[in-house]
C-alpha positions as CSV (number, residue, x, y, z in Angstrom):
1,M,27.9,120.2,156.8
2,K,28.7,124.1,156.6
3,K,26.3,125.6,155.3
4,I,24.0,123.1,157.8
5,L,26.2,125.3,160.6
6,G,25.8,128.9,158.8
7,A,22.5,129.0,158.0
8,A,21.8,127.9,161.4
9,I,24.3,130.7,162.9
10,A,23.2,133.0,161.0
11,N,19.3,132.2,162.1
12,W,20.4,133.1,165.6
13,F,21.7,136.0,164.6
14,R,18.6,137.3,162.9
15,K,17.1,137.8,166.9
16,P,17.6,141.0,167.3
17,E,18.2,139.9,171.6
18,N,21.4,137.0,170.2
19,R,22.9,139.7,168.2
20,E,23.5,142.2,170.9
21,K,24.1,139.0,173.7
22,A,26.8,138.2,171.1
23,K,27.7,142.3,171.5
24,Q,28.1,141.5,174.7
25,T,30.8,138.5,174.5
26,A,32.6,140.2,172.3
27,K,32.9,143.3,174.0
28,R,34.2,141.7,177.6
29,A,36.6,139.2,176.1
30,Y,37.8,142.4,174.1
31,E,38.3,144.2,176.8
32,G,40.4,141.1,178.7
33,V,43.1,140.8,176.2
34,Q,43.3,144.0,176.7
35,R,43.6,144.1,179.8
36,H,46.4,140.8,179.2
37,R,48.4,142.5,177.9
38,A,48.5,145.6,179.6
39,S,49.3,143.6,182.4
40,R,52.1,141.9,181.1
41,N,54.7,145.0,179.6
42,P,52.5,148.2,182.5
43,N,55.7,150.6,180.8
44,K,54.6,149.8,177.5
45,P,51.2,151.9,176.3
46,P,48.0,149.6,174.8
47,K,48.4,149.0,170.9
48,R,44.5,150.6,169.1
């Protein structure tokens, strides 16, 4: 089951448009996490 799932994900990532879509989604999610951390303690600088 794991092999089939891994193969399906690998095939999905082979397409350049999917790769770009995944990159944008990851970037948006990371920015959301950073915003959440910044709002919790406004006096503390964000981690790098």
